[in-house]
N, C-alpha and C positions, 0 to 999 in steps of 0.2 A: 243535087242532094235533097233526100226525101224528107219532107215535112215531117216534124217529131209531132205524134198526137199527145194531148193532154191527157191524163188520166181522170176519172169522174172521184168523188169522194167515194162512192159506193165501190168503184174499183179498187182503191185504195184500200178501202176497209177491210175488202175480202183477200187481198193479197196480203195483208198484214195478218188476218186471222189463219190463213192457210201456212204461212210462214211459221206463226207461232205452233200452230199444231205439230207442223211435221218436225221442229227443233223437238217440240216435247216429246213425240213419239221415239224421236232418234236417241235423244239423252235417256229415255226410261229403257230403252232397249240396250242402251251400251252400258247402263249402270243395273242392269237385272241380270244376275249370273245366271249361264246357259244350264238348263239341269241336264246330266248325262242319264243315258239310260243305265238301269242298273245291269249288274254285271252278272251272266249267265252263271246259274248254280249247276250243281249235280240233277237237281229235280227241273231245272228251267231249260236246261241245253236243249237247241232244236237239232236232231239228227239232220246232218248233212251228207251228202253224195258228192265224191270227185272221182273221175274217170283217172286210173293208173294203168297207163298202158293196156287199153282196151278193157279193161275190168272196173267196175263200180264200188269202190270202196266206202263204207259208212263210217262218219266221225264226229264228235261234238266239240264244242269249243267251249272251254269255261275258265270264268276269271276275267281280269285285266287284259288290257291290251298293251303293247310294245315290251321291249326286253325279248332276253331269249325263250320262248317257248320251252316246256317240257312235255315231252310226248311220253305217255305211258303205254306198257307194254305187258299185257294180263298173262295170268298163269293158265295152266292145262284146263281146259275146258272153260277158260272165264271170257266172258263179252265186256261190253261197255258197261254193263249193268252189275257187274260183279265185284265191280269198286267200292269199297265202302265211301260213304259220302262223306265222312269225318275226316276221310284223308283226302280226298279230290277237294272237297269245298276248302280244306283246309290250306292245301298249296295253292288254289285259285286265289285266295284273299292276296296273295302277293305275285304271281304269276300267271300268264297266260296257259292253261294246261289244255294239253288235245289228248283225247280218249278217242282210240278208234277199234274197228273188227278188222283184222289182217284180213288176206286173202281166203276165200271159202268160210270166214266164220261169222256165223250170226246173221246179220244182216248185208253183210258184203257179198259180192260174188265172186263168181272162178271157182275153183279147186284149192282145196289147202293141200301144201306140200307136205311130204312127210320125213323132211330134215330142217335142223334149225336153220344151217345155212341159207337156205332156201325161203325159209321166212324172214331171216334176216332181210336178203335182197329185195322180197317184198316190201318191208318195212321201209327200207332205205328208198325203193320206187314212190311209197306214199308219200314221204316226208318231202323229197324234191317236187311231187306233185303241186305241193302246197307252195311252192317257190320258197322254200326255208332253205337257206345256205347254212344254218346253224342252229342247232339244238340241246337243249339238254335231254337226257333220256331215263327213265327209272323203269325198270324191271323186275317183276314180280314173279319166283318159280322159273316157270319153263320161259316167260319172259325176261328173265335174267339170263338165261342162256341165249336168248335171241340177241338181248342188248351186248353182250359179250363179242357175238359175231357182227354186229352192225357198226360198234367200233374198231373193231379189226378189220373189218370191209372197208371202213370209209372214215378212217379217225378225223380225217379234214372237215367233216360234217357237224360233229359231236363236240360238244363245250365241255360237259359233266355228266358223270355217270352214277346213278344209284340203285343197288343191286340188294335187292330185300327177298330172303328165304331162298335161295339159289346158290350154286356152286359151278364148278369147273366141269370140264369133261370128265366122266370117269368119277361123278361126284360121289363121295361115301355114302351108303346107305340108299342111293336112288333106284341101283338094280332089285331092291325090296318091295318098290312100288306095286306093283300087280298082287302081291300078298297083303299090304295096307288096304287098298281098295276092296279087295275080296272083305276084310274085314269090316268094311263098311255095309255088305248086303244085309237088305231088309231095315236098316234104318231110314230115318224121313231124311229130306234134305236138310234141316235145319241139324239134326243129329249127326250126320256126317259131316256136315260143315264143322260141327265143334269137333268131333273126333279127329279128323283130319288137320284143323289148323291151330288147336286149343289146348290147353293141359287138362289135367283132370281135378284141379285144384278149383274150388269154390269160386275163389276171383276171375282165374280165368273163363270156367262156364259162362259167368254171369256177363264178363266183358264179352264173349263171344255171341251169348244170345242178345246182347244189345247190339253189337256189330250186324248180326243177321238180321234183324229187326230195320235197322237203317238202310241194310242194302235192298229191302220189299218195298223201299217207301215211294219209289217212282214206279206210278201205275200207267200214265199217260205217254203213247209214245217208246213204251218200253222195248227193249232189242229182243230179237228173236232168240230161239232156243238153238243149238249148237245140233247141226244134223250129225247121223251117225257115222258118215262118211270123213266127216270133219273131225269128232272125236277120235276116231279109228288111226287116222294120219299124223293127229298130234300126240297121240300114246305111241305110234311107234317112232317117232320124233324123238320123244323124251329118252325110250327105251334104248335107242342110238346112242343118246348123249350119256348115258348111263355105263356104257362099256368102258372099262378100265383103260386109260390113255396114258402112256408113261411121258409123255410130251404135252401134256394138257397145261400144266403150271408154268413150264418152259415158254407156253404160247402166250398166256397172260401177261406175262413179265412183259409183253410186247405193247402192251396199251400204256400209254403215259398220260392218259388223261387223268385229272383228279376223280376217285371213285370212293363214294359213302356207300359201305357194306352194314346191312342191317340185319339181324339174325336171332330168332327166339333160342334160347337156351336149351329149351326142350323141342327144337324140330323135329317130327317124326320122318315126315318122307326124306329131309334134307339135312344129314347131322352140322350140328355147329361147327363140326370140326373144318368143313368145308370152307366157311366163314373165314377161320382161321388160318386156312392154308391161301386162301387167295391173298387176305392182308399180307402174310408175308412174303408173297412172289408179286406183289403189285407196288411199284415207286410212288405213287402218291396217294397212298389209301388210308381211310379211317375206318373204324371197326366198330359199331356201337351193337351189343348184345343185350337183349333185354330177359331178365331173369322171370321163370316161372310163365313163359309163352311159349306159343308152339309155331307152326311153320306161318300163322298169317300174324306173326307177333306186332307188325305194324298197324294191324288191325285193332289190335285188344291195346297196345299201347299208342294209339293216334296223335295225343298233344304230343307228348314227349317227340314222337317220329315226326311230326311236322317242323315243331321247333327245331330240331337237328335236321331237318332237310332243307328249312329256311336258309339256317345260318350258314350249311355248307355253301348252298348255289350262292349267298350272298359274297362269299369269300375272294 
């Protein structure tokens, strides 16, 4: 049996002090709340890249972690920086929001397809590449066309759907899009934004100018402009979607997921009648129509829209 060595008074004192300091630090650590890093916003979210079947897709993640993420699908000509921060940040206060550039769009690589179905297939591939097995989706205008095809193609991947400023295949008024765009010739970027997305009332124009200013706020790590090839492919896809289709409303009746439809009463490129037709042909749909509002009604009425969207997603 080994002899037990006696500890000197100095050793005992050092051990006592060490133990006291250690316990004090541990108690302080246990009682000090952990400071979480602030959630990324529309202005601060870093652009990330992910390999999707051999193609690099650009995306950003806003808001809180946890829960079912909300994936946003932009309209014709839109990239990650064409969303109104009042909408994206408003939604990100409650949810994890993912914005991205689909294949060939802005900072993403590859070639943009010229059909809505192919765009939907690419969006599904992107979501699955993130290893997400259930998401909510929100589509604006052309993004709403894509959202419809996403949920029809892979309904098990989707929880709920928000459709803004959009319509079914053969959407009423959409075939007039070339003439509407021609009517913006010679206008500045802001003037085109106002003409296309808002009404002529003083209130709507003021809201549109405020929205346009918010969209320009991000200057660091801003998304790339769309190439001419991508713009042409998107335009071809939209005009194809605009062709009359007698089975369109019958097909969307296959969507059994809850759907929130949001539309402006005075939408120029996509008549409000499209929203009403979709509501009548979807089993689980809510319809919100904003008066004195155009194509970008949810930008103009961002506070009311965010409140309604949050309530819908929480149901």
